[in-house]
C-alpha positions in Angstrom: -214.3 -24.0 188.3 -210.7 -24.1 186.5 -207.9 -23.1 188.7 -205.7 -20.8 186.7 -202.0 -20.0 187.2 -202.5 -16.4 186.8 -205.4 -14.5 188.7 -205.7 -11.3 190.7 -203.9 -8.2 190.4 -201.0 -8.2 188.1 -199.7 -4.4 187.9 -198.1 -3.2 184.8 -195.4 -1.2 186.1 -193.3 1.8 184.8 -189.6 1.7 183.9 -188.1 4.3 186.2 -185.4 6.6 184.5 -183.0 9.2 186.0 -183.4 12.7 184.9 -180.6 12.2 182.3 -183.0 9.1 180.9 -180.8 6.5 182.0 -182.1 3.3 183.3 -182.8 3.7 187.2 -182.8 0.1 188.3 -182.6 1.2 191.8 -185.8 3.0 191.6 -187.4 0.4 189.8 -186.7 -2.1 192.4 -187.9 0.2 195.2 -191.2 0.5 193.3 -191.4 -3.2 192.9 -191.0 -3.8 196.6 -193.8 -1.5 197.6 -196.1 -3.2 195.1 -195.2 -6.7 196.5 -195.8 -5.3 199.9 -199.3 -4.3 198.9 -200.2 -8.1 198.2 -200.4 -8.3 194.4 -200.5 -11.5 193.0 -198.1 -11.0 189.9 -196.1 -8.4 188.2 -195.5 -7.4 184.5 -192.6 -5.4 183.4 -191.6 -4.0 180.0 -195.4 -3.6 179.1 -196.7 -0.5 177.4 -196.5 1.5 180.7 -193.1 0.3 181.0 -192.0 2.1 177.8 -191.1 -1.1 175.9 -190.4 0.5 172.8 -187.9 3.1 174.1 -185.8 0.4 175.6 -183.1 -1.4 173.6 -182.7 -5.1 173.9 -179.9 -5.3 176.8 -182.2 -2.7 178.8 -185.3 -4.9 178.6 -183.4 -7.9 179.8 -181.9 -6.0 182.5 -185.2 -4.9 183.6 -186.4 -8.6 183.6 -183.4 -9.9 185.6 -184.0 -7.2 188.2 -187.8 -8.1 188.7 -186.9 -11.6 189.0 -184.4 -10.9 191.5 -186.5 -8.4 193.6 -190.0 -10.3 193.3 -189.4 -13.6 191.5 -189.5 -15.7 194.6 -192.8 -14.2 196.0 -194.9 -13.7 192.9 -195.0 -14.6 189.3 -192.8 -11.9 187.2 -194.0 -11.6 183.5 -192.5 -9.4 180.8 -194.2 -7.6 178.1 -193.2 -9.0 174.6 -193.6 -6.0 172.0 -191.1 -6.7 169.3 -191.4 -5.5 165.7 -190.8 -9.1 164.2 -191.9 -12.6 165.3 -188.5 -13.8 165.2 -187.4 -11.1 167.6 -190.2 -12.0 170.0 -189.3 -15.6 170.0 -185.6 -14.8 170.9 -186.8 -12.5 173.6 -189.2 -15.0 175.4 -186.3 -17.4 175.2 -184.0 -15.1 176.8 -186.5 -14.2 179.5 -186.9 -17.7 180.3 -183.3 -18.2 180.9 -183.3 -15.0 183.3 -185.9 -16.7 185.4 -189.1 -15.1 184.3 -192.3 -16.8 185.0 -194.2 -15.9 181.9 -195.1 -13.4 179.5 -198.0 -10.9 178.2 -197.4 -11.0 174.4 -198.5 -8.2 172.1 -198.9 -8.5 168.3 -196.0 -7.6 166.4 -195.5 -3.9 166.5 -195.8 -1.4 163.8 -197.0 -3.8 161.0 -200.9 -4.0 161.1 -201.3 -7.6 160.6 -204.5 -9.5 159.2 -205.9 -12.4 160.9 -203.8 -15.4 159.7 -200.7 -13.3 160.5 -201.9 -12.5 163.9 -202.5 -16.0 164.8 -199.3 -17.1 163.3 -197.3 -14.7 165.4 -199.0 -15.6 168.7 -198.7 -19.4 167.9 -195.0 -18.9 166.9 -194.2 -17.0 170.2 -196.1 -19.7 172.1 -193.8 -22.5 170.6 -190.7 -20.7 171.5 -191.3 -21.1 175.4 -192.6 -23.3 177.8 -193.8 -20.7 180.2 -197.3 -19.7 180.4 -198.3 -16.5 179.0 -201.2 -14.1 178.6 -202.6 -12.5 175.2 -202.8 -8.8 175.3 -205.8 -7.6 173.1 -205.8 -4.0 172.7 -207.4 -3.1 169.3 -207.8 0.6 170.4 -203.9 0.7 170.7 -202.3 -1.8 168.5 -205.1 -1.9 165.8 -205.5 -5.6 165.8 -208.5 -7.3 167.4 -208.6 -10.8 168.6 -212.1 -11.9 168.7 -213.8 -14.3 171.2 -214.1 -16.6 168.2 -210.1 -16.3 167.6 -209.5 -16.9 171.4 -211.5 -20.1 170.8 -209.3 -21.1 168.1 -206.2 -20.6 170.2 -207.6 -22.8 173.1 -205.3 -25.6 171.8 -202.2 -23.8 172.7 -201.2 -25.2 176.1 -199.4 -22.3 177.6 -201.8 -19.8 176.6 -203.5 -19.3 180.2 -204.8 -15.7 180.1 -206.3 -12.9 178.2 -205.8 -9.3 178.9 -208.9 -7.7 177.3 -208.4 -4.1 176.4 -211.1 -3.5 173.7 -212.8 -1.2 176.2 -216.1 -3.3 175.4 -217.4 -5.0 178.6 -219.6 -7.4 176.5 -216.5 -9.1 175.6 -216.2 -10.7 179.2 -219.6 -12.5 178.5 -218.7 -13.4 174.8 -215.4 -14.7 175.8 -217.0 -17.1 178.4 -219.8 -18.2 176.0 -217.0 -19.0 173.3 -214.2 -20.3 175.7 -215.9 -21.2 178.9 -213.3 -21.1 181.6 -210.3 -22.2 179.5 -208.6 -19.0 180.1 -208.3 -16.5 182.9 -209.9 -13.3 181.9 -208.0 -10.0 182.8 -209.3 -6.4 182.3 -206.8 -3.9 181.0 -209.0 -1.0 181.0 -208.8 0.6 184.6 -211.9 2.6 184.4 -213.9 -0.4 183.6 -212.8 -2.6 186.3 -215.8 -2.6 188.4 -218.0 -3.3 185.6 -215.8 -6.1 184.3 -215.4 -7.4 187.8 -219.3 -7.8 188.0 -219.2 -9.8 184.9 -216.7 -12.1 186.4 -213.1 -11.4 185.4 -210.4 -13.4 187.2 -207.6 -10.6 187.2 -206.9 -6.9 186.5 -203.7 -5.7 184.8 -203.7 -2.5 186.9 -202.1 0.9 185.6 -203.0 3.7 187.6 -203.1 1.7 190.8 -199.3 1.5 190.7 -199.4 4.9 192.3 -201.8 3.7 195.3 -201.0 0.2 195.4 -202.6 -0.4 199.0 -205.8 1.1 197.9 -205.7 -0.7 194.5 -205.4 -4.3 196.1 -208.1 -3.1 198.9 -210.4 -2.1 196.1 -210.0 -5.5 194.1 -210.4 -7.7 197.4 -213.6 -5.9 197.7 -214.8 -7.1 194.6 -213.6 -10.7 195.3 -215.7 -10.6 198.4 -218.9 -9.4 196.6 -219.1 -6.3 198.6 -220.3 -4.2 195.8 -221.7 -1.4 198.2 -218.3 -0.7 199.6 -216.6 -1.5 196.1 -219.0 1.3 194.3 -218.3 3.9 197.0 -214.5 3.4 196.8 -214.7 3.3 192.9 -216.2 6.9 193.2 -212.9 8.0 194.7 -210.7 6.0 192.6 -212.4 6.8 189.3 -210.8 10.1 188.3 -207.1 8.5 188.9 -208.2 5.4 187.0 -209.0 7.6 183.8 -205.4 8.6 183.9 -204.9 5.2 182.2 -207.4 5.7 179.3 -205.5 8.6 177.7 -202.9 8.8 175.0 -200.4 10.1 177.5 -201.1 7.6 180.0 -197.5 6.8 180.6 -196.8 10.6 181.5 -200.0 10.7 183.6 -199.3 7.7 185.6 -195.5 8.4 186.0 -196.5 11.8 187.5 -199.0 10.1 189.9 -196.0 7.8 190.8 -193.8 10.6 191.6 -196.3 12.6 193.6 -197.0 9.6 195.7 -193.3 9.1 196.5 -192.9 5.8 194.6 -190.8 7.1 191.7 -190.2 9.8 189.2 -191.9 11.4 186.3 -189.0 11.1 183.6 -190.1 9.4 180.4 -187.9 9.0 177.2 -188.9 10.7 173.9 -190.6 10.8 171.9 -192.7 11.3 174.9 -191.9 14.5 176.9 -192.9 15.4 180.4 -196.0 17.3 181.1 -196.0 21.1 181.1 -198.3 24.2 181.5 -202.1 23.7 181.9 -202.1 19.8 180.9 -199.5 19.4 183.9 -201.6 21.5 186.4 -204.9 19.8 185.4 -203.4 16.3 186.0 -201.8 17.2 189.3 -205.1 18.5 190.7 -206.6 15.3 189.9 -203.7 13.6 191.5 -203.4 15.8 194.6 -207.4 15.6 195.1 -207.1 11.7 195.1 -204.2 11.8 197.7 -206.1 14.4 199.8 -209.1 12.0 199.9 -207.4 8.9 200.2 -209.9 6.3 201.9 -209.0 4.9 205.2 -208.4 1.1 204.7 -210.2 -1.3 207.2 
C-alpha cells in the first residue's frame, strides 16, 4: 500500500471577517486552533469556502502566514490556488512556499473555461513552480472543467502531484480512478453528503466543509470509517447528513458560515457579491443547524 503525504481529514476553512468585512485574523486563528484540537490531519485555507476570490493578493498571503504560524508545526497547511492566470498562480505558490506553507490545493484557472490541453498545461506549469506537494481540485460542477481518470493517469509523471480532491459528485469516479491510477494518488472526496459512500469505496481523505462547525463530531465520524465500523458510521451519518448538505448548495459559504457562528466558532459575515442570509431562507437553514446542535451525538 502506497504511503501518501496527505491523508485523513483536511478541512477547508472559512476566512473570518468582522462586521465591517475587514479581515479577522484573530477569529480565523481561534477556529484553526479548535480544528487542530479535534485531531484533523491537515488544513486548507483560501479555498472556495475561504472566499479566495474576494481576498486581495496581500490578504491571501496574510491568511496563509497566519495558518502556518498557528498550525504549521502540528499539521500540514495547504493553500487553495484559484488565480485567474497561470502566471499569477505560479507566483502565488512561490510566495506561499516562502511563507512556510506545506502544500497546495490547485484549482483550474478561474473565469476562463479552458479546454483539455489548456487545463493540463495550467496544472503542469503550477506544479513546476513549486517543490511542495499538492492536491488537484477537480470540481466540474463549480468550475466547468473536468479532469477525467484518464487525464489523472497522464499526470502521474508530475512528482509533486500527490492527491486528488474529487468533487464531480459521481462516486463511480473513485473506482475509475483506482483502475486508471492504482494507488499513485491519495483520493479525497470534496462532496460532504457523499462522504460515507466514498469511504466505502476506499478514499484516503476528506476535504471537509460543513464539519468545520462540528469539528469533534466530524473527526469522530471519519475515524469510524477508518475502523470499518459501518453500522455506527451509518447511524451517525443520519444525524450528520442534513448538516453535510449545507455544503452542496450555491450558497454553501453563507450556510456553513452561519453554522460556524451558531456553534460559537466564528461569524457569518461574507464579502460581496455574497450577502448574509435573510428571511425564510435564513430561518430554514437555522432550523437545520439548531436541530443538528440539539441532537448532537455523544462521542465515546
